[in-house]
BAVEXDO-701210 format. One record per atom (N, C-alpha, C): x, y, z; residue in three letters; atom name; residue number from 1. Coordinates in nm, 4 decimals, m for minus. Layout:
<node><x>X</x><y>Y</y><z>Z</z><residuo>ALA</residuo><atomo>CA</atomo><num>NUM</num></node>
...
//
This chain:
<node><x>0.0857</x><y>m0.1186</y><z>0.0000</z><residuo>MET</residuo><atomo>N</atomo><num>1</num></node>
<node><x>0.0000</x><y>0.0000</y><z>0.0000</z><residuo>MET</residuo><atomo>CA</atomo><num>1</num></node>
<node><x>0.0894</x><y>0.1236</y><z>0.0000</z><residuo>MET</residuo><atomo>C</atomo><num>1</num></node>
<node><x>0.0704</x><y>0.2110</y><z>m0.0985</z><residuo>ASP</residuo><atomo>N</atomo><num>2</num></node>
<node><x>0.1524</x><y>0.3329</y><z>m0.1015</z><residuo>ASP</residuo><atomo>CA</atomo><num>2</num></node>
<node><x>0.0895</x><y>0.4421</y><z>m0.0139</z><residuo>ASP</residuo><atomo>C</atomo><num>2</num></node>
<node><x>0.1594</x><y>0.5526</y><z>m0.0019</z><residuo>ARG</residuo><atomo>N</atomo><num>3</num></node>
<node><x>0.1158</x><y>0.6600</y><z>0.0889</z><residuo>ARG</residuo><atomo>CA</atomo><num>3</num></node>
<node><x>m0.0224</x><y>0.7143</y><z>0.0516</z><residuo>ARG</residuo><atomo>C</atomo><num>3</num></node>
<node><x>m0.0467</x><y>0.7348</y><z>m0.0783</z><residuo>ALA</residuo><atomo>N</atomo><num>4</num></node>
<node><x>m0.1761</x><y>0.7893</y><z>m0.1221</z><residuo>ALA</residuo><atomo>CA</atomo><num>4</num></node>
<node><x>m0.2903</x><y>0.6939</y><z>m0.0867</z><residuo>ALA</residuo><atomo>C</atomo><num>4</num></node>
<node><x>m0.2672</x><y>0.5633</y><z>m0.1056</z><residuo>GLU</residuo><atomo>N</atomo><num>5</num></node>
<node><x>m0.3701</x><y>0.4645</y><z>m0.0704</z><residuo>GLU</residuo><atomo>CA</atomo><num>5</num></node>
<node><x>m0.3931</x><y>0.4617</y><z>0.0800</z><residuo>GLU</residuo><atomo>C</atomo><num>5</num></node>
<node><x>m0.2848</x><y>0.4728</y><z>0.1563</z><residuo>LEU</residuo><atomo>N</atomo><num>6</num></node>
<node><x>m0.2955</x><y>0.4743</y><z>0.3024</z><residuo>LEU</residuo><atomo>CA</atomo><num>6</num></node>
<node><x>m0.3736</x><y>0.5967</y><z>0.3485</z><residuo>LEU</residuo><atomo>C</atomo><num>6</num></node>
<node><x>m0.3420</x><y>0.7132</y><z>0.2921</z><residuo>GLU</residuo><atomo>N</atomo><num>7</num></node>
<node><x>m0.4135</x><y>0.8362</y><z>0.3284</z><residuo>GLU</residuo><atomo>CA</atomo><num>7</num></node>
<node><x>m0.5627</x><y>0.8218</y><z>0.2996</z><residuo>GLU</residuo><atomo>C</atomo><num>7</num></node>
<node><x>m0.5965</x><y>0.7690</y><z>0.1829</z><residuo>ALA</residuo><atomo>N</atomo><num>8</num></node>
<node><x>m0.7373</x><y>0.7523</y><z>0.1458</z><residuo>ALA</residuo><atomo>CA</atomo><num>8</num></node>
<node><x>m0.8077</x><y>0.6564</y><z>0.2410</z><residuo>ALA</residuo><atomo>C</atomo><num>8</num></node>
<node><x>m0.7416</x><y>0.5472</y><z>0.2768</z><residuo>LYS</residuo><atomo>N</atomo><num>9</num></node>
<node><x>m0.8006</x><y>0.4477</y><z>0.3670</z><residuo>LYS</residuo><atomo>CA</atomo><num>9</num></node>
<node><x>m0.8196</x><y>0.5060</y><z>0.5065</z><residuo>LYS</residuo><atomo>C</atomo><num>9</num></node>
<node><x>m0.7196</x><y>0.5782</y><z>0.5564</z><residuo>VAL</residuo><atomo>N</atomo><num>10</num></node>
<node><x>m0.7316</x><y>0.6379</y><z>0.6903</z><residuo>VAL</residuo><atomo>CA</atomo><num>10</num></node>
<node><x>m0.8429</x><y>0.7424</y><z>0.6919</z><residuo>VAL</residuo><atomo>C</atomo><num>10</num></node>
<node><x>m0.8536</x><y>0.8222</y><z>0.5874</z><residuo>ILE</residuo><atomo>N</atomo><num>11</num></node>
<node><x>m0.9628</x><y>0.9210</y><z>0.5810</z><residuo>ILE</residuo><atomo>CA</atomo><num>11</num></node>
<node><x>m1.0983</x><y>0.8499</y><z>0.5836</z><residuo>ILE</residuo><atomo>C</atomo><num>11</num></node>
<node><x>m1.1084</x><y>0.7395</y><z>0.5119</z><residuo>GLU</residuo><atomo>N</atomo><num>12</num></node>
<node><x>m1.2325</x><y>0.6613</y><z>0.5118</z><residuo>GLU</residuo><atomo>CA</atomo><num>12</num></node>
<node><x>m1.2640</x><y>0.6103</y><z>0.6533</z><residuo>GLU</residuo><atomo>C</atomo><num>12</num></node>
<node><x>m1.1622</x><y>0.5606</y><z>0.7241</z><residuo>LEU</residuo><atomo>N</atomo><num>13</num></node>
<node><x>m1.1825</x><y>0.5095</y><z>0.8598</z><residuo>LEU</residuo><atomo>CA</atomo><num>13</num></node>
<node><x>m1.2153</x><y>0.6219</y><z>0.9581</z><residuo>LEU</residuo><atomo>C</atomo><num>13</num></node>
<node><x>m1.1500</x><y>0.7370</y><z>0.9428</z><residuo>VAL</residuo><atomo>N</atomo><num>14</num></node>
<node><x>m1.1810</x><y>0.8530</y><z>1.0280</z><residuo>VAL</residuo><atomo>CA</atomo><num>14</num></node>
<node><x>m1.3251</x><y>0.8966</y><z>1.0043</z><residuo>VAL</residuo><atomo>C</atomo><num>14</num></node>
<node><x>m1.3653</x><y>0.9020</y><z>0.8784</z><residuo>ALA</residuo><atomo>N</atomo><num>15</num></node>
<node><x>m1.5022</x><y>0.9429</y><z>0.8451</z><residuo>ALA</residuo><atomo>CA</atomo><num>15</num></node>
<node><x>m1.6036</x><y>0.8496</y><z>0.9112</z><residuo>ALA</residuo><atomo>C</atomo><num>15</num></node>
<node><x>m1.5762</x><y>0.7199</y><z>0.9074</z><residuo>THR</residuo><atomo>N</atomo><num>16</num></node>
<node><x>m1.6655</x><y>0.6220</y><z>0.9692</z><residuo>THR</residuo><atomo>CA</atomo><num>16</num></node>
<node><x>m1.6691</x><y>0.6393</y><z>1.1212</z><residuo>THR</residuo><atomo>C</atomo><num>16</num></node>
<node><x>m1.5526</x><y>0.6483</y><z>1.1827</z><residuo>SER</residuo><atomo>N</atomo><num>17</num></node>
<node><x>m1.5443</x><y>0.6571</y><z>1.3286</z><residuo>SER</residuo><atomo>CA</atomo><num>17</num></node>
<node><x>m1.6038</x><y>0.7855</y><z>1.3840</z><residuo>SER</residuo><atomo>C</atomo><num>17</num></node>
<node><x>m1.5824</x><y>0.8961</y><z>1.3118</z><residuo>PHE</residuo><atomo>N</atomo><num>18</num></node>
<node><x>m1.6290</x><y>1.0268</y><z>1.3611</z><residuo>PHE</residuo><atomo>CA</atomo><num>18</num></node>
<node><x>m1.7603</x><y>1.0699</y><z>1.2958</z><residuo>PHE</residuo><atomo>C</atomo><num>18</num></node>
<node><x>m1.8192</x><y>0.9814</y><z>1.2140</z><residuo>LYS</residuo><atomo>N</atomo><num>19</num></node>
<node><x>m1.9468</x><y>1.0077</y><z>1.1471</z><residuo>LYS</residuo><atomo>CA</atomo><num>19</num></node>
<node><x>m1.9436</x><y>1.1383</y><z>1.0669</z><residuo>LYS</residuo><atomo>C</atomo><num>19</num></node>
<node><x>m1.8424</x><y>1.1496</y><z>0.9818</z><residuo>LYS</residuo><atomo>N</atomo><num>20</num></node>
<node><x>m1.8243</x><y>1.2670</y><z>0.8955</z><residuo>LYS</residuo><atomo>CA</atomo><num>20</num></node>
<node><x>m1.8206</x><y>1.2209</y><z>0.7510</z><residuo>LYS</residuo><atomo>C</atomo><num>20</num></node>
<node><x>m1.8380</x><y>1.3149</y><z>0.6595</z><residuo>ASP</residuo><atomo>N</atomo><num>21</num></node>
<node><x>m1.8261</x><y>1.2874</y><z>0.5170</z><residuo>ASP</residuo><atomo>CA</atomo><num>21</num></node>
<node><x>m1.6776</x><y>1.2863</y><z>0.4817</z><residuo>ASP</residuo><atomo>C</atomo><num>21</num></node>
<node><x>m1.6310</x><y>1.1765</y><z>0.4239</z><residuo>ALA</residuo><atomo>N</atomo><num>22</num></node>
<node><x>m1.4891</x><y>1.1646</y><z>0.3894</z><residuo>ALA</residuo><atomo>CA</atomo><num>22</num></node>
<node><x>m1.4424</x><y>1.2782</y><z>0.2997</z><residuo>ALA</residuo><atomo>C</atomo><num>22</num></node>
<node><x>m1.5301</x><y>1.3284</y><z>0.2139</z><residuo>ALA</residuo><atomo>N</atomo><num>23</num></node>
<node><x>m1.4937</x><y>1.4370</y><z>0.1220</z><residuo>ALA</residuo><atomo>CA</atomo><num>23</num></node>
<node><x>m1.4603</x><y>1.5667</y><z>0.1959</z><residuo>ALA</residuo><atomo>C</atomo><num>23</num></node>
<node><x>m1.5071</x><y>1.5783</y><z>0.3202</z><residuo>SER</residuo><atomo>N</atomo><num>24</num></node>
<node><x>m1.4816</x><y>1.7008</y><z>0.3974</z><residuo>SER</residuo><atomo>CA</atomo><num>24</num></node>
<node><x>m1.3528</x><y>1.6913</y><z>0.4786</z><residuo>SER</residuo><atomo>C</atomo><num>24</num></node>
<node><x>m1.2849</x><y>1.5769</y><z>0.4714</z><residuo>LEU</residuo><atomo>N</atomo><num>25</num></node>
<node><x>m1.1638</x><y>1.5546</y><z>0.5506</z><residuo>LEU</residuo><atomo>CA</atomo><num>25</num></node>
<node><x>m1.0387</x><y>1.5637</y><z>0.4645</z><residuo>LEU</residuo><atomo>C</atomo><num>25</num></node>
<node><x>m0.9279</x><y>1.6047</y><z>0.5279</z><residuo>SER</residuo><atomo>N</atomo><num>26</num></node>
<node><x>m0.7989</x><y>1.6115</y><z>0.4586</z><residuo>SER</residuo><atomo>CA</atomo><num>26</num></node>
<node><x>m0.6882</x><y>1.5783</y><z>0.5581</z><residuo>SER</residuo><atomo>C</atomo><num>26</num></node>
<node><x>m0.5652</x><y>1.5764</y><z>0.5100</z><residuo>MET</residuo><atomo>N</atomo><num>27</num></node>
<node><x>m0.4519</x><y>1.5500</y><z>0.5980</z><residuo>MET</residuo><atomo>CA</atomo><num>27</num></node>
<node><x>m0.4383</x><y>1.6599</y><z>0.7036</z><residuo>MET</residuo><atomo>C</atomo><num>27</num></node>
<node><x>m0.4909</x><y>1.7776</y><z>0.6759</z><residuo>ALA</residuo><atomo>N</atomo><num>28</num></node>
<node><x>m0.4799</x><y>1.8906</y><z>0.7690</z><residuo>ALA</residuo><atomo>CA</atomo><num>28</num></node>
<node><x>m0.5957</x><y>1.8977</y><z>0.8683</z><residuo>ALA</residuo><atomo>C</atomo><num>28</num></node>
<node><x>m0.6945</x><y>1.8096</y><z>0.8552</z><residuo>THR</residuo><atomo>N</atomo><num>29</num></node>
<node><x>m0.8091</x><y>1.8107</y><z>0.9465</z><residuo>THR</residuo><atomo>CA</atomo><num>29</num></node>
<node><x>m0.7620</x><y>1.7839</y><z>1.0891</z><residuo>THR</residuo><atomo>C</atomo><num>29</num></node>
<node><x>m0.8026</x><y>1.8710</y><z>1.1809</z><residuo>SER</residuo><atomo>N</atomo><num>30</num></node>
<node><x>m0.7639</x><y>1.8598</y><z>1.3211</z><residuo>SER</residuo><atomo>CA</atomo><num>30</num></node>
<node><x>m0.8647</x><y>1.7733</y><z>1.3970</z><residuo>SER</residuo><atomo>C</atomo><num>30</num></node>
<node><x>m0.8133</x><y>1.6748</y><z>1.4714</z><residuo>PHE</residuo><atomo>N</atomo><num>31</num></node>
<node><x>m0.9027</x><y>1.5917</y><z>1.5523</z><residuo>PHE</residuo><atomo>CA</atomo><num>31</num></node>
<node><x>m0.9766</x><y>1.6772</y><z>1.6558</z><residuo>PHE</residuo><atomo>C</atomo><num>31</num></node>
<node><x>m0.9050</x><y>1.7669</y><z>1.7196</z><residuo>LYS</residuo><atomo>N</atomo><num>32</num></node>
<node><x>m0.9639</x><y>1.8476</y><z>1.8266</z><residuo>LYS</residuo><atomo>CA</atomo><num>32</num></node>
<node><x>m1.0557</x><y>1.9566</y><z>1.7721</z><residuo>LYS</residuo><atomo>C</atomo><num>32</num></node>
<node><x>m1.0046</x><y>2.0371</y><z>1.6792</z><residuo>ASP</residuo><atomo>N</atomo><num>33</num></node>
<node><x>m1.0800</x><y>2.1531</y><z>1.6320</z><residuo>ASP</residuo><atomo>CA</atomo><num>33</num></node>
<node><x>m1.1888</x><y>2.1192</y><z>1.5304</z><residuo>ASP</residuo><atomo>C</atomo><num>33</num></node>
<node><x>m1.1599</x><y>2.0267</y><z>1.4392</z><residuo>ASP</residuo><atomo>N</atomo><num>34</num></node>
<node><x>m1.2542</x><y>1.9972</y><z>1.3314</z><residuo>ASP</residuo><atomo>CA</atomo><num>34</num></node>
<node><x>m1.3468</x><y>1.8792</y><z>1.3610</z><residuo>ASP</residuo><atomo>C</atomo><num>34</num></node>
<node><x>m1.3005</x><y>1.7862</y><z>1.4421</z><residuo>LEU</residuo><atomo>N</atomo><num>35</num></node>
<node><x>m1.3777</x><y>1.6639</y><z>1.4651</z><residuo>LEU</residuo><atomo>CA</atomo><num>35</num></node>
<node><x>m1.4314</x><y>1.6506</y><z>1.6074</z><residuo>LEU</residuo><atomo>C</atomo><num>35</num></node>
<node><x>m1.3959</x><y>1.7422</y><z>1.6940</z><residuo>GLY</residuo><atomo>N</atomo><num>36</num></node>
<node><x>m1.4466</x><y>1.7365</y><z>1.8307</z><residuo>GLY</residuo><atomo>CA</atomo><num>36</num></node>
<node><x>m1.3629</x><y>1.6512</y><z>1.9246</z><residuo>GLY</residuo><atomo>C</atomo><num>36</num></node>
<node><x>m1.2777</x><y>1.5656</y><z>1.8686</z><residuo>GLY</residuo><atomo>N</atomo><num>37</num></node>
<node><x>m1.1794</x><y>1.4911</y><z>1.9464</z><residuo>GLY</residuo><atomo>CA</atomo><num>37</num></node>
<node><x>m1.2312</x><y>1.4031</y><z>2.0576</z><residuo>GLY</residuo><atomo>C</atomo><num>37</num></node>
<node><x>m1.3492</x><y>1.3442</y><z>2.0426</z><residuo>ALA</residuo><atomo>N</atomo><num>38</num></node>
<node><x>m1.4015</x><y>1.2562</y><z>2.1480</z><residuo>ALA</residuo><atomo>CA</atomo><num>38</num></node>
<node><x>m1.3160</x><y>1.1300</y><z>2.1595</z><residuo>ALA</residuo><atomo>C</atomo><num>38</num></node>
<node><x>m1.2796</x><y>1.0960</y><z>2.2819</z><residuo>SER</residuo><atomo>N</atomo><num>39</num></node>
<node><x>m1.1915</x><y>0.9803</y><z>2.3019</z><residuo>SER</residuo><atomo>CA</atomo><num>39</num></node>
<node><x>m1.2583</x><y>0.8490</y><z>2.2613</z><residuo>SER</residuo><atomo>C</atomo><num>39</num></node>
<node><x>m1.3895</x><y>0.8409</y><z>2.2752</z><residuo>VAL</residuo><atomo>N</atomo><num>40</num></node>
<node><x>m1.4611</x><y>0.7193</y><z>2.2355</z><residuo>VAL</residuo><atomo>CA</atomo><num>40</num></node>
<node><x>m1.4451</x><y>0.6967</y><z>2.0849</z><residuo>VAL</residuo><atomo>C</atomo><num>40</num></node>
<node><x>m1.4514</x><y>0.8039</y><z>2.0091</z><residuo>GLN</residuo><atomo>N</atomo><num>41</num></node>
<node><x>m1.4356</x><y>0.7922</y><z>1.8638</z><residuo>GLN</residuo><atomo>CA</atomo><num>41</num></node>
<node><x>m1.2917</x><y>0.7558</y><z>1.8278</z><residuo>GLN</residuo><atomo>C</atomo><num>41</num></node>
<node><x>m1.1959</x><y>0.8061</y><z>1.9035</z><residuo>MET</residuo><atomo>N</atomo><num>42</num></node>
<node><x>m1.0555</x><y>0.7721</y><z>1.8777</z><residuo>MET</residuo><atomo>CA</atomo><num>42</num></node>
<node><x>m1.0316</x><y>0.6235</y><z>1.9066</z><residuo>MET</residuo><atomo>C</atomo><num>42</num></node>
<node><x>m1.0936</x><y>0.5712</y><z>2.0111</z><residuo>VAL</residuo><atomo>N</atomo><num>43</num></node>
<node><x>m1.0834</x><y>0.4280</y><z>2.0409</z><residuo>VAL</residuo><atomo>CA</atomo><num>43</num></node>
<node><x>m1.1383</x><y>0.3474</y><z>1.9232</z><residuo>VAL</residuo><atomo>C</atomo><num>43</num></node>
<node><x>m1.2511</x><y>0.3891</y><z>1.8701</z><residuo>ALA</residuo><atomo>N</atomo><num>44</num></node>
<node><x>m1.3110</x><y>0.3199</y><z>1.7554</z><residuo>ALA</residuo><atomo>CA</atomo><num>44</num></node>
<node><x>m1.2193</x><y>0.3270</y><z>1.6342</z><residuo>ALA</residuo><atomo>C</atomo><num>44</num></node>
<node><x>m1.1588</x><y>0.4430</y><z>1.6130</z><residuo>LEU</residuo><atomo>N</atomo><num>45</num></node>
<node><x>m1.0679</x><y>0.4606</y><z>1.4995</z><residuo>LEU</residuo><atomo>CA</atomo><num>45</num></node>
<node><x>m0.9472</x><y>0.3677</y><z>1.5120</z><residuo>LEU</residuo><atomo>C</atomo><num>45</num></node>
<node><x>m0.8873</x><y>0.3633</y><z>1.6295</z><residuo>VAL</residuo><atomo>N</atomo><num>46</num></node>
<node><x>m0.7702</x><y>0.2766</y><z>1.6513</z><residuo>VAL</residuo><atomo>CA</atomo><num>46</num></node>
<node><x>m0.8086</x><y>0.1304</y><z>1.6267</z><residuo>VAL</residuo><atomo>C</atomo><num>46</num></node>
<node><x>m0.9251</x><y>0.0897</y><z>1.6744</z><residuo>ALA</residuo><atomo>N</atomo><num>47</num></node>
<node><x>m0.9707</x><y>m0.0476</y><z>1.6539</z><residuo>ALA</residuo><atomo>CA</atomo><num>47</num></node>
<node><x>m0.9895</x><y>m0.0770</y><z>1.5051</z><residuo>ALA</residuo><atomo>C</atomo><num>47</num></node>
<node><x>m1.0480</x><y>0.0177</y><z>1.4318</z><residuo>GLU</residuo><atomo>N</atomo><num>48</num></node>
<node><x>m1.0681</x><y>0.0003</y><z>1.2875</z><residuo>GLU</residuo><atomo>CA</atomo><num>48</num></node>
<node><x>m0.9349</x><y>m0.0123</y><z>1.2142</z><residuo>GLU</residuo><atomo>C</atomo><num>48</num></node>
<node><x>m0.8398</x><y>0.0728</y><z>1.2509</z><residuo>VAL</residuo><atomo>N</atomo><num>49</num></node>
<node><x>m0.7077</x><y>0.0681</y><z>1.1863</z><residuo>VAL</residuo><atomo>CA</atomo><num>49</num></node>
<node><x>m0.6417</x><y>m0.0668</y><z>1.2122</z><residuo>VAL</residuo><atomo>C</atomo><num>49</num></node>
<node><x>m0.6521</x><y>m0.1149</y><z>1.3356</z><residuo>GLU</residuo><atomo>N</atomo><num>50</num></node>
<node><x>m0.5930</x><y>m0.2445</y><z>1.3681</z><residuo>GLU</residuo><atomo>CA</atomo><num>50</num></node>
<node><x>m0.6581</x><y>m0.3572</y><z>1.2883</z><residuo>GLU</residuo><atomo>C</atomo><num>50</num></node>
<node><x>m0.7906</x><y>m0.3508</y><z>1.2723</z><residuo>ASN</residuo><atomo>N</atomo><num>51</num></node>
<node><x>m0.8631</x><y>m0.4543</y><z>1.1976</z><residuo>ASN</residuo><atomo>CA</atomo><num>51</num></node>
<node><x>m0.8363</x><y>m0.4464</y><z>1.0477</z><residuo>ASN</residuo><atomo>C</atomo><num>51</num></node>
<node><x>m0.8429</x><y>m0.3254</y><z>0.9928</z><residuo>GLU</residuo><atomo>N</atomo><num>52</num></node>
<node><x>m0.8347</x><y>m0.3064</y><z>0.8475</z><residuo>GLU</residuo><atomo>CA</atomo><num>52</num></node>
<node><x>m0.6913</x><y>m0.3087</y><z>0.7946</z><residuo>GLU</residuo><atomo>C</atomo><num>52</num></node>
<node><x>m0.5988</x><y>m0.2517</y><z>0.8700</z><residuo>LEU</residuo><atomo>N</atomo><num>53</num></node>
<node><x>m0.4630</x><y>m0.2313</y><z>0.8196</z><residuo>LEU</residuo><atomo>CA</atomo><num>53</num></node>
<node><x>m0.3581</x><y>m0.3167</y><z>0.8903</z><residuo>LEU</residuo><atomo>C</atomo><num>53</num></node>
<node><x>m0.4006</x><y>m0.3938</y><z>0.9895</z><residuo>ASP</residuo><atomo>N</atomo><num>54</num></node>
<node><x>m0.3090</x><y>m0.4818</y><z>1.0617</z><residuo>ASP</residuo><atomo>CA</atomo><num>54</num></node>
<node><x>m0.1895</x><y>m0.4048</y><z>1.1190</z><residuo>ASP</residuo><atomo>C</atomo><num>54</num></node>
<node><x>m0.2191</x><y>m0.2877</y><z>1.1762</z><residuo>ALA</residuo><atomo>N</atomo><num>55</num></node>
<node><x>m0.1157</x><y>m0.2051</y><z>1.2393</z><residuo>ALA</residuo><atomo>CA</atomo><num>55</num></node>
<node><x>m0.1532</x><y>m0.1862</y><z>1.3858</z><residuo>ALA</residuo><atomo>C</atomo><num>55</num></node>
<node><x>m0.0604</x><y>m0.2184</y><z>1.4755</z><residuo>ALA</residuo><atomo>N</atomo><num>56</num></node>
<node><x>m0.0861</x><y>m0.2032</y><z>1.6188</z><residuo>ALA</residuo><atomo>CA</atomo><num>56</num></node>
<node><x>m0.0559</x><y>m0.0600</y><z>1.6611</z><residuo>ALA</residuo><atomo>C</atomo><num>56</num></node>
<node><x>m0.1603</x><y>0.0118</y><z>1.6984</z><residuo>ILE</residuo><atomo>N</atomo><num>57</num></node>
<node><x>m0.1470</x><y>0.1533</y><z>1.7358</z><residuo>ILE</residuo><atomo>CA</atomo><num>57</num></node>
<node><x>m0.1810</x><y>0.1674</y><z>1.8837</z><residuo>ILE</residuo><atomo>C</atomo><num>57</num></node>
<node><x>m0.0947</x><y>0.2336</y><z>1.9567</z><residuo>MET</residuo><atomo>N</atomo><num>58</num></node>
<node><x>m0.1234</x><y>0.2617</y><z>2.0975</z><residuo>MET</residuo><atomo>CA</atomo><num>58</num></node>
<node><x>m0.2206</x><y>0.3789</y><z>2.1044</z><residuo>MET</residuo><atomo>C</atomo><num>58</num></node>
<node><x>m0.3228</x><y>0.3662</y><z>2.1867</z><residuo>LEU</residuo><atomo>N</atomo><num>59</num></node>
<node><x>m0.4234</x><y>0.4724</y><z>2.1976</z><residuo>LEU</residuo><atomo>CA</atomo><num>59</num></node>
<node><x>m0.3604</x><y>0.6045</y><z>2.2397</z><residuo>LEU</residuo><atomo>C</atomo><num>59</num></node>
<node><x>m0.2638</x><y>0.5993</y><z>2.3302</z><residuo>ALA</residuo><atomo>N</atomo><num>60</num></node>
<node><x>m0.1970</x><y>0.7224</y><z>2.3746</z><residuo>ALA</residuo><atomo>CA</atomo><num>60</num></node>
<node><x>m0.1261</x><y>0.7921</y><z>2.2588</z><residuo>ALA</residuo><atomo>C</atomo><num>60</num></node>
<node><x>m0.0627</x><y>0.7125</y><z>2.1716</z><residuo>ASP</residuo><atomo>N</atomo><num>61</num></node>
<node><x>0.0051</x><y>0.7701</y><z>2.0550</z><residuo>ASP</residuo><atomo>CA</atomo><num>61</num></node>
<node><x>m0.0968</x><y>0.8299</y><z>1.9581</z><residuo>ASP</residuo><atomo>C</atomo><num>61</num></node>
<node><x>m0.2061</x><y>0.7577</y><z>1.9359</z><residuo>ALA</residuo><atomo>N</atomo><num>62</num></node>
<node><x>m0.3103</x><y>0.8067</y><z>1.8455</z><residuo>ALA</residuo><atomo>CA</atomo><num>62</num></node>
<node><x>m0.3710</x><y>0.9364</y><z>1.8991</z><residuo>ALA</residuo><atomo>C</atomo><num>62</num></node>
<node><x>m0.3952</x><y>0.9400</y><z>2.0289</z><residuo>SER</residuo><atomo>N</atomo><num>63</num></node>
<node><x>m0.4558</x><y>1.0590</y><z>2.0906</z><residuo>SER</residuo><atomo>CA</atomo><num>63</num></node>
<node><x>m0.3636</x><y>1.1800</y><z>2.0853</z><residuo>SER</residuo><atomo>C</atomo><num>63</num></node>
<node><x>m0.2331</x><y>1.1559</y><z>2.0724</z><residuo>ALA</residuo><atomo>N</atomo><num>64</num></node>
<node><x>m0.1361</x><y>1.2652</y><z>2.0647</z><residuo>ALA</residuo><atomo>CA</atomo><num>64</num></node>
<node><x>m0.1309</x><y>1.3272</y><z>1.9247</z><residuo>ALA</residuo><atomo>C</atomo><num>64</num></node>
<node><x>m0.1919</x><y>1.2636</y><z>1.8279</z><residuo>CYS</residuo><atomo>N</atomo><num>65</num></node>
<node><x>m0.1913</x><y>1.3160</y><z>1.6907</z><residuo>CYS</residuo><atomo>CA</atomo><num>65</num></node>
<node><x>m0.2854</x><y>1.4363</y><z>1.6804</z><residuo>CYS</residuo><atomo>C</atomo><num>65</num></node>
<node><x>m0.2336</x><y>1.5470</y><z>1.6279</z><residuo>ALA</residuo><atomo>N</atomo><num>66</num></node>
<node><x>m0.3150</x><y>1.6672</y><z>1.6150</z><residuo>ALA</residuo><atomo>CA</atomo><num>66</num></node>
<node><x>m0.4030</x><y>1.6631</y><z>1.4905</z><residuo>ALA</residuo><atomo>C</atomo><num>66</num></node>
<node><x>m0.3492</x><y>1.6058</y><z>1.3823</z><residuo>THR</residuo><atomo>N</atomo><num>67</num></node>
<node><x>m0.4218</x><y>1.6055</y><z>1.2550</z><residuo>THR</residuo><atomo>CA</atomo><num>67</num></node>
<node><x>m0.4303</x><y>1.4643</y><z>1.1983</z><residuo>THR</residuo><atomo>C</atomo><num>67</num></node>
<node><x>m0.5140</x><y>1.4491</y><z>1.0973</z><residuo>ILE</residuo><atomo>N</atomo><num>68</num></node>
<node><x>m0.5217</x><y>1.3204</y><z>1.0281</z><residuo>ILE</residuo><atomo>CA</atomo><num>68</num></node>
<node><x>m0.3860</x><y>1.2864</y><z>0.9665</z><residuo>ILE</residuo><atomo>C</atomo><num>68</num></node>
<node><x>m0.3161</x><y>1.3858</y><z>0.9157</z><residuo>GLY</residuo><atomo>N</atomo><num>69</num></node>
<node><x>m0.1826</x><y>1.3633</y><z>0.8597</z><residuo>GLY</residuo><atomo>CA</atomo><num>69</num></node>
<node><x>m0.0865</x><y>1.3053</y><z>0.9615</z><residuo>GLY</residuo><atomo>C</atomo><num>69</num></node>
<node><x>m0.0911</x><y>1.3577</y><z>1.0836</z><residuo>ASP</residuo><atomo>N</atomo><num>70</num></node>
<node><x>m0.0069</x><y>1.3036</y><z>1.1916</z><residuo>ASP</residuo><atomo>CA</atomo><num>70</num></node>
<node><x>m0.0429</x><y>1.1576</y><z>1.2189</z><residuo>ASP</residuo><atomo>C</atomo><num>70</num></node>
<node><x>m0.1725</x><y>1.1290</y><z>1.2166</z><residuo>PHE</residuo><atomo>N</atomo><num>71</num></node>
<node><x>m0.2188</x><y>0.9927</y><z>1.2413</z><residuo>PHE</residuo><atomo>CA</atomo><num>71</num></node>
<node><x>m0.1733</x><y>0.8984</y><z>1.1296</z><residuo>PHE</residuo><atomo>C</atomo><num>71</num></node>
<node><x>m0.1788</x><y>0.9454</y><z>1.0057</z><residuo>VAL</residuo><atomo>N</atomo><num>72</num></node>
<node><x>m0.1311</x><y>0.8633</y><z>0.8929</z><residuo>VAL</residuo><atomo>CA</atomo><num>72</num></node>
<node><x>0.0170</x><y>0.8322</y><z>0.9100</z><residuo>VAL</residuo><atomo>C</atomo><num>72</num></node>
<node><x>0.0955</x><y>0.9324</y><z>0.9521</z><residuo>ASP</residuo><atomo>N</atomo><num>73</num></node>
<node><x>0.2385</x><y>0.9099</y><z>0.9766</z><residuo>ASP</residuo><atomo>CA</atomo><num>73</num></node>
<node><x>0.2579</x><y>0.7986</y><z>1.0803</z><residuo>ASP</residuo><atomo>C</atomo><num>73</num></node>
<node><x>0.1789</x><y>0.8040</y><z>1.1877</z><residuo>LEU</residuo><atomo>N</atomo><num>74</num></node>
<node><x>0.1872</x><y>0.7044</y><z>1.2941</z><residuo>LEU</residuo><atomo>CA</atomo><num>74</num></node>
<node><x>0.1522</x><y>0.5653</y><z>1.2408</z><residuo>LEU</residuo><atomo>C</atomo><num>74</num></node>
<node><x>0.0435</x><y>0.5559</y><z>1.1663</z><residuo>VAL</residuo><atomo>N</atomo><num>75</num></node>
<node><x>0.0008</x><y>0.4269</y><z>1.1107</z><residuo>VAL</residuo><atomo>CA</atomo><num>75</num></node>
<node><x>0.1079</x><y>0.3725</y><z>1.0173</z><residuo>VAL</residuo><atomo>C</atomo><num>75</num></node>
<node><x>0.1642</x><y>0.4604</y><z>0.9342</z><residuo>GLU</residuo><atomo>N</atomo><num>76</num></node>
<node><x>0.2657</x><y>0.4187</y><z>0.8389</z><residuo>GLU</residuo><atomo>CA</atomo><num>76</num></node>
<node><x>0.3882</x><y>0.3598</y><z>0.9111</z><residuo>GLU</residuo><atomo>C</atomo><num>76</num></node>
<node><x>0.4268</x><y>0.4198</y><z>1.0230</z><residuo>GLU</residuo><atomo>N</atomo><num>77</num></node>
<node><x>0.5407</x><y>0.3690</y><z>1.1011</z><residuo>GLU</residuo><atomo>CA</atomo><num>77</num></node>
<node><x>0.5120</x><y>0.2295</y><z>1.1579</z><residuo>GLU</residuo><atomo>C</atomo><num>77</num></node>
<node><x>0.3856</x><y>0.2029</y><z>1.1899</z><residuo>GLU</residuo><atomo>N</atomo><num>78</num></node>
<node><x>0.3490</x><y>0.0779</y><z>1.2565</z><residuo>GLU</residuo><atomo>CA</atomo><num>78</num></node>
<node><x>0.3187</x><y>m0.0360</y><z>1.1591</z><residuo>GLU</residuo><atomo>C</atomo><num>78</num></node>
<node><x>0.3112</x><y>m0.0058</y><z>1.0319</z><residuo>MET</residuo><atomo>N</atomo><num>79</num></node>
<node><x>0.2778</x><y>m0.1089</y><z>0.9326</z><residuo>MET</residuo><atomo>CA</atomo><num>79</num></node>
<node><x>0.4028</x><y>m0.1856</y><z>0.8896</z><residuo>MET</residuo><atomo>C</atomo><num>79</num></node>
//
């Protein structure tokens, strides 16, 4: 999976977890400012990433990500 495919997949998973339209999300989307940053949704996102992408992500590391781009970087390191 290349970076563009990973970005698209993570945006799809973020959209599902945070109940947003994927078209409204980008690498610059802020979890806190744009998505509300609910920890329950972040738990769901981490679980989805682990199931879909077979990447083990620590919730604390995921919660430290400010943007979707930061989260993609984290997922990419763990794959």
